[in-house]
Every structure is written in C-alpha cells, then in structure tokens.
N, C-alpha and C positions, 0 to 999 in steps of 0.2 A: 424263347421261353414260353411255354404254354401256361395260360392263366388257369388257376384252380378255381372251380366254381363250387358253390354249396347249395344244397336243397334246404329250404326253410319250412318248418311246420309249426312254428311257435307264434303264429298269428292269432289274434282274437277275432271274434265275430264282428265286433265294433270296428276294428281296423279294416276288415274286408268290406264291410258295408260302406265305410267312408271312401274306400278306393272305388267301389262301384258307383257311388254318387258322383265322384269326379269323372269317371268314365262316361256315365250317362250324359252329364252336362256337356262334355266335350263332343260326344257323338251328336247330340242334338244341335250343336253349333257347327256341325259339318267338319270337325277336326278328327277324321277317322278314315282308315283304309284297312282292307283285308288284302294281304299280299297274295297274289295268285299268278306270279310270273313264272318263267321257266325254272328259276331257282327254288320255287315253292311248288313243285309238281304235284305233291299230295293235295295241297289246297286246291289247285287248279282242277285236278281230276274230280275231287269231291264236289266242288261248286258246279261243274258241268254235269256230273251224274245226277245231282238233285235239282238242277236248274235253279240255282240260287242267285237271283239278281241282286244288285247292290242294296236295294231296299229290304229284301228278305234277310240278307246277311246282317244289315244294321239292326233289324228287329230281333234277330237271334241273339246278338251281343247285348242289346238292351234288356233282353229277358233274363240275363244271368242274375242269379241270386246268391246270397252268402252261402247257402247250403250246397251250391254247385262248386265251391272252391276246393281245390285239392292241395296245392302247395305253391311256393314261389321258388325261384332259382336265380342265381346270378347270371347275367348275360355274358356270354363268351367274349363279345366284341366291345363292351364298354362297361361303365359302372352302374348301369341300370339293373333293376330287378324285373324279372318276368313273372307274371301271375298266371297260373294254370287252373283252368276250370274244365269241368266235364258236365254236360247237361244233355238230357234226353229230349229230342224234338220229334214231332210227327212231320216227316218230309215226303215229298212226292217224287218217287223214282219212276218217272215217265208213265204216270197213271196209276201206280201202285203206291198207296200210302203206307209208310213204314215208320216204326219207332226206332230212331237211331241215336246212339250216344255220339256226341260231338266233343272232341278235344279242342279246346280253345286256349291259345297262349297269347297273352296280351302284354305289350310294353306301353308304358306311359312315358313319352319322350319329355325332355326338359322343357320344351315349349308347350307342354300339355297336349300334344298331338297323340292320338290313340292309334297304335299299330297292332293289328292282329297278325301275329307271325305264323301261328298254326291254326288251321281251321279244317279239321277232317276227323274221321273216325279214329278212336284211340288205337294205338298199335299193340297195347297190352293192357291188362287190368289196371285200373287206377282207383285209388282210394280217396274218398272225399273227407276233408278234415273235420267238418262239422255234422256229419251224419251218423 
C-alpha cells in the first residue's frame, strides 16, 4: 500500500521562523548533513559542479530566511514533514560567478538531527509562500 502524501501551504511566517531557529541551532551544534551519495545523484553533481565544500553547504543552509520558504510535504518514508526552500546564491562555477536558485529540502529528525535531502537547482518553477 502506497502512502498518500500531502503538500502544505498553510504555514505562518512565525512558524517557519521558529523552524529555522531550530535548524540553525542544530547545524551550529554539528547535527547536520547534506545527502550526496549515489542515491542523491542530483545533489552530488550540483555540489561538485559548484565546488561546495561542507562549510559552504553549511553556510548556505544557515542563510535560509523565512521569505525563501515554499511549502512542506509529508515524507514518503515516515511520519516526518519535509520543508522546501528556494534561495538564490552567488556560486563559483569553476571561476565564473553565477546567480543560481537552489532547491533545498530539509528534514528535522526526531533526535533534532538536520538532514538536507535535496540540494540542487530546481527542476521546475517554484513559488515562495511569503513573497
């Protein structure tokens, strides 16, 4: 039986700001990972293309703001909620600085460990909730 998931756009700015405060605190405590294994090929390719070391990835996620939030969605694999953000960054593509939108999907695990599931350019146009 396939789990039915839902997209949520009924968040308040205060709710997303509180989520970001938790995320920042956990990241600053070192409880953070960006998935970039073979199962996350898009992330891996994006990270390599823009030479994003773990410190740069960390800085990018810490820079997320409430205005960058798009929506949340149920996780297919468990009862957690995934939070979707899209933010424009200036990135170095092997010597050429480019302004790039980055799609970032974040899960906050039960132990407050932050997992960035998606970290790449958006595959389609995405609308920000508070813009």
